[in-house]
KEGUMAR-432158 format. One record per atom (N, C-alpha, C): residue in three letters; x negated, y negated, z negated. Coordinates in steps of 0.1 Angstrom, whole numbers, plus 2048, in hexadecimal, padded with zeros to 3 digits. Atoms other than C-alpha are relative to their C-alpha. Example, Ala and Ser with C-alpha at 12.3 -4.5 7.8 and 13.67 -1.06 7.14 Angstrom:
! residues 2
ALA7F780C800 ALA78582D7B2 ALA7F77F4800 SER80980B800 SER77780B7B9 SER8087F57F8 
***
This chain:
! residues 156
UNK80A7F27FF UNK300A58CD5 UNK80980B7FC UNK7FC7F5803 UNK318A6FCC4 UNK80C80080C UNK7F77FE7F3 UNK333A69CE3 UNK7F880880A UNK8077FE7F9 UNK317A70CFB UNK80180D7FB UNK8037F2801 UNK310A8FCEB UNK80C809802 UNK7F67FB7FE UNK330A99CE6 UNK80780680F UNK7FB7FC7EF UNK33CA98D0F UNK7F3806804 UNK80C7F77FE UNK31AAA5D16 UNK80380F7FB UNK7FE7F4807 UNK322AC3CFC UNK80A80780A UNK7F67F67F8 UNK343ACAD11 UNK80180380E UNK8017FC7EE UNK337AC6D36 UNK7F780C7FD UNK80A7F37FF UNK319ADFD2D UNK80880C7FC UNK7F77F8804 UNK334AF6D19 UNK80780680A UNK7F87FE7F8 UNK34CAF5D34 UNK7F880A810 UNK8067FA7F2 UNK334AFFD54 UNK7F980E7F8 UNK8077F6803 UNK31DB17D3C UNK80A80D7FD UNK7F77F8804 UNK33CB2AD2C UNK80B80580F UNK7FD7F97F4 UNK34CB2DD50 UNK7F8808808 UNK80B7F97FB UNK32BB3CD5F UNK7FF80D7FC UNK8007F580B UNK32BB53D40 UNK80D807802 UNK7F37FB7FD UNK350B5AD47 UNK80080880A UNK7FD7F67F2 UNK34EB67D6A UNK7F480A7FE UNK80F7F87FF UNK329B77D63 UNK80780E7F7 UNK7F97F7808 UNK340B8DD47 UNK80C808805 UNK7F27FD7F9 UNK35FB8FD5B UNK80080D80B UNK8037F67F5 UNK352BA4D78 UNK7FC80D7FA UNK8057F1807 UNK343BC4D61 UNK80E8017FB UNK7F87FA80B UNK363BC1D4F UNK809804809 UNK7FA7FA7F5 UNK375BC7D70 UNK7FE80A807 UNK8027F97FD UNK362BDFD79 UNK80180D7F8 UNK8007F580B UNK363BF5D57 UNK80F7FF7FE UNK7F1800803 UNK38ABEFD57 UNK80280F802 UNK7FC7F77FE UNK390C11D66 UNK7FA80D7F6 UNK8077F9809 UNK379C22D4D UNK8067FE7F2 UNK7FE80480D UNK383C0FD2F UNK8108047FD UNK7EF7FB800 UNK3ABC1AD35 UNK7FF80E7FD UNK7FE7F5803 UNK39EC3DD30 UNK7FC8037F2 UNK8047FE80C UNK38EC39D0E UNK8007F07F8 UNK801810808 UNK394C1CCF2 UNK7F57FF7F7 UNK80D805806 UNK372C21CE5 UNK7F87F8809 UNK8088057F5 UNK363C16D07 UNK8067F07FF UNK7FC80A7FE UNK37BBFBD07 UNK7FB7F47F5 UNK80380780C UNK375BEFCE4 UNK7F07FD800 UNK80B8037FC UNK350BF1CEA UNK7FA7F680A UNK80180A7F5 UNK350BDDD0B UNK8067F37FB UNK7FE80E807 UNK363BC3CF8 UNK7F97F97F9 UNK809804808 UNK34BBBFCDE UNK7F17F9808 UNK80D8047F9 UNK32CBC0CF7 UNK8077F380C UNK7FD80B7F9 UNK340BA5D0F UNK8027F57F7 UNK80080D809 UNK343B8ECF4 UNK7F37FB7FB UNK80F804801 UNK31EB91CE9 UNK7FC7F980C UNK8068027F4 UNK316B8FD0F UNK8037F1801 UNK7FE80A7FF UNK328B71D12 UNK7FC7F27F9 UNK809809809 UNK317B5DCF6 UNK7F57FD803 UNK80C8017FE UNK2F8B69D00 UNK7FB7F9812 UNK8028047F4 UNK2FBB5FD25 UNK8047F0803 UNK80180F804 UNK30AB3CD19 UNK7F57F87FC UNK80B808807 UNK2EDB36D04 UNK7F4801809 UNK80A8007F8 UNK2D5B40D22 UNK8007F680B UNK7FE8087F6 UNK2E7B2BD3B UNK7FC7F07FC UNK80280D804 UNK2E5B0BD24 UNK7F18017FA UNK80B7FF807 UNK2C2B15D13 UNK7F480080B UNK80C8017F5 UNK2ABB1CD35 UNK8017EE804 UNK80180D7FF UNK2B6AF7D40 UNK7F97F87F8 UNK80280880D UNK2AEAE7D1F UNK7F0803801 UNK8117FA7FD UNK28AAFAD20 UNK7FA7F980B UNK8068097F3 UNK283AF0D43 UNK7FD7EF802 UNK7FC8127FF UNK291ACCD47 UNK8017F87F8 UNK7FF80880E UNK293AC6D23 UNK8107F87FF UNK7F2806801 UNK2B9ABFD2C UNK80A809806 UNK7F77FA7F9 UNK2D7ACFD38 UNK8097F6808 UNK7F98077F6 UNK2F1AC1D53 UNK8087F67F9 UNK7F980C808 UNK308AB1D3B UNK7F87F77F9 UNK808808806 UNK2ECAA2D24 UNK7F97F880D UNK8068077F6 UNK2DBA98D46 UNK80C7F6806 UNK7F280C7FD UNK2FDA83D50 UNK8007F67FA UNK80080C80B UNK2FBA70D2F UNK7F47FB7FC UNK810807803 UNK2D6A69D2F UNK7FA8067F7 UNK8057FC80D UNK2CBA7FD12 UNK7F980B807 UNK8097F5800 UNK2B0A9BD0F UNK7FE8037F2 UNK8027FA80D UNK2A5AB3CF5 UNK7F4800801 UNK8117FF802 UNK283AB2CE7 UNK7FE8077F4 UNK8067F6807 UNK271AC9CD3 UNK7FA7F97F5 UNK80780780C UNK25BAC3CB3 UNK7F47F9808 UNK80B8077F5 UNK241AA8CBD UNK8027FC80C UNK7FB8037F2 UNK255A9DCD9 UNK7FD80880C UNK8047F67F5 UNK24CABBCEE UNK80D809804 UNK7F77F37FE UNK25FAD4D02 UNK8068097F7 UNK7FC7F4807 UNK274AF0CF3 UNK7FB80A805 UNK8037F17FD UNK269B12CFA UNK80D806805 UNK7F57FA7FD UNK281B29D0E UNK8068067F5 UNK7FD7FB80E UNK283B3ACEC UNK8057F97FA UNK7F880A807 UNK28DB1ECD7 UNK80C7F880A UNK7F38087FB UNK2A6B0ECF0 UNK80880C801 UNK7F47F6801 UNK2B8B30CF0 UNK8068027F4 UNK7FB800810 UNK2B8B33CCB UNK8077F67FC UNK7F880B802 UNK2C4B0FCCB UNK80C802805 UNK7F47FD7FA UNK2DFB18CE1 UNK80B80A7FB UNK7FB7F8806 UNK2E8B35CD1 UNK8057FE7F0 UNK7FE80880A UNK2E8B22CB1 UNK80D7F6801 UNK7F480B7FE UNK2FFB09CBF UNK80F805802 UNK7F37FB7FA UNK31AB20CCD UNK8048097F2 UNK7FD7FC80D UNK319B33CAA UNK8057F77F7 UNK7F8809809 UNK322B14C95 UNK80B7FA80A UNK7F48057FC UNK338B07CB1 UNK80D80A801 UNK7F37F77FF UNK34FB24CB6 UNK8028087F2 UNK7FD7F580E UNK34CB36C92 UNK8017F57F3 UNK7FE80980D UNK344B1BC7A UNK8007F2801 UNK7FE80F7FF UNK344AF7C87 UNK7F87F87F7 UNK807806807 UNK32EAF2C6E UNK7F57F67FF UNK80D8087FB UNK30DAE6C7F UNK8077F3805 UNK7FA80B7FD UNK325ACDC90 UNK8077F67F5 UNK7FE806809 UNK331AC1C73 UNK7F87F87F3 UNK80A806806 UNK311ABAC62 UNK7F97F7808 UNK8068097F8 UNK306AA6C80 UNK8077F07FA UNK7F980F808 UNK323A8AC73 UNK7FD7FE7F0 UNK80580780F UNK313A87C51 UNK7F07FD801 UNK80C8067FC UNK2F0A87C5F UNK7FC7F680B UNK7FF8087F4 UNK2F8A71C7E UNK7F67F47FF UNK80780D804 UNK2EAA51C70 UNK7F08017FF UNK80F801807 UNK2CBA5EC60 UNK7F680C80E UNK8097F67FA UNK2BFA80C75 UNK80480080F UNK7FD7FC7F1 UNK2D2A80C95 UNK7FF80F805 UNK8037F07FA UNK2D1AA7C95 UNK80C8087FA UNK7F47F3801 UNK2EBAC4C93 UNK7F98097F9 UNK8047F4807 UNK2E5AE4C81 UNK7F6805807 UNK80B7FA7F7 UNK2D8AF3C9F UNK7F57F9806 UNK80E8087FD UNK2BEAD8CA6 UNK7F98037F6 UNK8087FC80C UNK2B3ADDC82 UNK7FA80B800 UNK8077F5804 UNK2ACB00C84 UNK7F5804809 UNK80F7FE7F8 UNK293B00CA2 UNK7F97F4801 UNK80B80E800 UNK286ADAC9D UNK8037F6809 UNK7FF8077F4 UNK295ACDCBA UNK80A7EF7FB UNK7FA80A801 UNK2A7AA9CC0 UNK8057FA80C UNK7F88037F3 UNK2BEA9CCD9 UNK7FC7F07FF UNK800810801 UNK2B4A78CE3 UNK8027FD810 UNK7FE8067F7 UNK2BAA5FCFE UNK7F380180D UNK8098007F7 UNK2A7A64D1E UNK7F87F0803 UNK80780D800 UNK28FA46D25 UNK8037FA80C UNK7FD8057F2 UNK294A43D4B UNK80C809806 UNK7F37FB7FC UNK2B6A49D5C UNK7FC7FF80D UNK8017FB7EF UNK2B6A56D80 UNK80D7F6803 UNK7F680A7F9 UNK2CAA40D99 UNK80E8087FF UNK7F07F87FF UNK2E9A61D99 UNK8037FA7EF UNK7FB7FF80C UNK2E8A5BD72 UNK8067ED7FE UNK7FA80D802 UNK2ECA33D75 UNK80A7FF807 UNK7F68007F8 UNK306A37D8F UNK80D8067F5 UNK7F77FD80B UNK319A4CD75 UNK8047FB7F5 UNK7FE80980B UNK315A37D59 UNK8097F4806 UNK7F68087F9 UNK325A1CD6F UNK80E803802 UNK7EF7F97FC UNK344A31D79 UNK8058037F3 UNK7F9800811 UNK348A3AD52 UNK8067F07FE UNK7FF80E806 UNK344A15D49 UNK80E7F9806 UNK7F18037F8 UNK363A0CD69 UNK8098047F7 UNK7F37FB803 UNK37AA23D5B UNK8028017F2 UNK7FE80180D UNK377A18D37 UNK80B7F77FE 
***
């Protein structure tokens, strides 16, 4: 399960940060002439761009989690996110979960280390514990997921 979560997280972080990066890059290109005139504008936009990048990444990962209980990476590996009492997470809780994940991943790595210690017993990371969610195996796999799993087994 740890390997599935790891590779699912890599896929999710790749596509979400790519989308968020492009979303932040366009306004940066438009503000470039203005930021050349003033250092304060450049500094403020730099801080705002970083905050916007993390927020957009959390939204790009949180909305699919709330709507479908999975992200593209988790879907490929047959995982889903459930909330308290095995219900769906709300959009707000899903986005908070993703913000906590990004914070622990990029700044602390603490939530991911906790998972290694609690993996046998709880199967949760710090960001899952904060919102009361849990990542579990999906009960039924779709035909596409089965083909993906077979292709991965062939290349091992």
